[in-house]
Steps between C-alpha positions, in 0.01 A plus 500: 500500500771708666440867563747769404582656836732772377415841364232748614242231575714350778470807722126514428459139615688569822290810562183299437606235751573765758162658431328165560680464832422856610134466394472185708670683783246781486211253515638325805598770742843566355625141511612315190329164533766310307747578779255506787740523792330760717699619797356467850617853572400833347819699542324829427330463842827476690559822693877467450455526123264798513779753471723661242834334432803694381705197394495126443697420818231682699242261356717199581543606864122512525461157338743352751278601793281199413721297265783483750706228329447593135814707447720240667357237266564717195857560617567125472403480131682537167252771405653710779870414491534455122764248599516122484780254576468204265574194716597293196760740360581729798439794267360813662215592268190718516432826319754675720785283372431363152572667169252468214497594132205738503530771772842353595529562877366672811804647683520879443150487349313425823249789500367388162514123536349498848169637374428126486625429852249418777646779708558873532825692473753261346704767324852364565697228677423658839133400496380376839365148437408463869260794525144368511347828380701465178275213390242603239170331590298682235693387194372144543166570670358795304157429351427848360735479202622851581819416687810550287871518572704712260856433377751723672313530831674208674182300550277788605178591320455865398385700803428799277423534130826408328615573146628179341729495320628846601431756231236287328198699614339173617412471868430204726239582760590483867382177662216534752659288771194513726272370227739217413560405864126478567447270201777244548429136418654186362771517238384470140625464146507880490717543808742222406497608137585860581858374528511155344315591179747784450825319588796619295383860475174471308185305427588142401871575457651224707305176510274470197234316702422785740370839390204731557271286284479264800324768708169388350573213258246290317505122497702478180785701649510321835256228595571543872499879524199542267330805656150372432585138575729349760649844567811378680707766671876458527447384857276213389808308388770689690331425832664730748576435865628773735543732203748259338399439138605154374673467166845603384678589179827404670406148614191406299341156511541350154359154579245471781485138613279562803161508333184683598473684830219373721333735753577395854815312409835656583688573178809718472541464121444798272126571459548696177582206270252336264512158675429672833139523377475262205708210631737275307233369260316816399326356191205293613387182326667232290614485140614841375494646853730225626741568214501870588585410860798304369636829367526647852814292557675718243301821458411773746126569496577852374665363185165392358263733681673834429516492119620860462609790720415870487163419351287746698561800275814614686834448325798364690861603445723226364815706446655810657817652352658757731792554262290721271382732778603865493390591149327839487226633279540774238446758774788358702267369770421143608252332271259207472426290194180299469382221275176496302312381809621798702740297712837651595781319320776753569563725800807721523524409868484124447582402140320270257220258584339207322143422604255229409153363564353150475846346514574129506726434802837333477531156661774359721563226754478655846553349845448806720869580544592861416852646516561871450785697352566755774702816537866399512463179302754491218362504144642403162338709230650282227332189644161613370185606680531546877211332678409711798284223641596147401219249534600144582339197345548201276305206365672248726533668842167367626396848617431687179196567287474684170385853586389799293727802535512862410859572399598865543802612296700805599805706412624676811810683626789313657858563606736360231807534724360334812279274285194552716146625472440850637230680698449839336326792668225554245203665672514837668525872444862535610796554268629144528171328399511366144149625428623849585847517344503205254857417599561133575838545668370742761179302558682169544768652726230629735300177492802279564608718792160448660530126430847493654653347187803603290458673164785546253351805331462312170157413357398241246178311436427129526216279377299340779202271544247428774237225502167519679288185548142567392212414732217756455252557214372140517266441205177294508562134423349530152772757417789291631790416269394237248683169462619578149666824612770292673479164322638634173827611348558868567241501780505671835744252657736483204795633704439284809731200514514191715151375425356298212195671348307298241444709192802716571780250533616251240686199640622274217475183707152586626391597148645176357329291764173679433520445124595135549201450729270676258644306207471175690138571583427579135673186376314293759167644390580434132612143573188432706277638228680302231462174693126560545461558125694182417290295743176626344619398153595155624 
């Protein structure tokens, strides 16, 4: 029986799981046994940390007294630079360069976007990427759950009680930097999730397989991260070396041919794939298991083992229409509209949203090649939907598997004269920010100036699409996709071409051969039976 994970009971289940973990922690000296990775150092006893800190960089300078190479290591990672040169396409990617169809872009919006940067002070293009004290150690190593970075503070946490949003009457408490610094530890689902669960500007917005329900999931939601079971952290699969976290949305591994990693054996392949642990024949035994292993030549493991996305009680956005933004309420002020579940489906600042839970993914051939539509690339609105990230793959390239995808549909501003996407200045309290003045022309002019790109002054809107391969929320094997869900007409793989699927596909020659064989067998049986009857009579 499958449990309904949405509605008010979902938050109760997550709270109950957290209570179990905290109760176990209290019984065992503050350690959660499921993730028993006690440090050999009690940082609260370090004299250097027994002081008051006025800012995050002050904490980092203290950390570097012992961890002398840590900042240099962080500086060499994508988490720091937000930049990546794709060797296959020569495209300069990374958050700093790409355009998306949810929050759109970072230039001119740095102080807000960089609340998810592993650094302090990135408020504009003049940020010093070489300064070691600008690295934020606490954002990844906090174990108190009290460390929080607020939008608009350029990666800093609040150093005093801060009203957010301004004028709301709601205040975020100042972070106790000394307390957090004295309780640092390994990264966790909470520290990684503080940014990755909220990618795209909100809980579950971007990916569909990552949201706050994974902070303390049960086995049904994710068999690996089950908080009272295997209790994997993000780092269990994304095994990090020198602060460099393996795995990439820009050059993902679609087909891992290397097999399981073996301790003690040098292996430079990605450790975060399914075969890296389970090998190339994950289903053990003969018969049905062997037939399931045959499917791995065509299907990604995730295709069967992640039956639905957004099934932890948190809805994911599937559509974002910026063209409807700017509508005001009856009082002439920005407004929100919510659905019957209390979820925001319209925001004057952002437009219309479509959200969903327990969604069946879309399925496509994917070979790991991703090409982006970047600022300056020429678009043809009349050609149909513009794919911001185009995923390569086909049935006959020898590199592709059928993968589950979340497809995010958008309507976003573009320049109809220059035929390009644009980078609007949306966030901010200045007169050119769209969320302040609700004027697209002024917001785009400012954003494009920061991006160093031309803008004609004309604004139109264009339909876009982004695809995200799904790899989290792995269900227990008994909840995997059933055979009949694909081997049928109108099934999950109905739109996937290039492969013959019994039960879905009708081939006249194959059908004729099958009927002839069946008919021949029947005639043979009748003839044999008739001969036996005649012999008995004789």
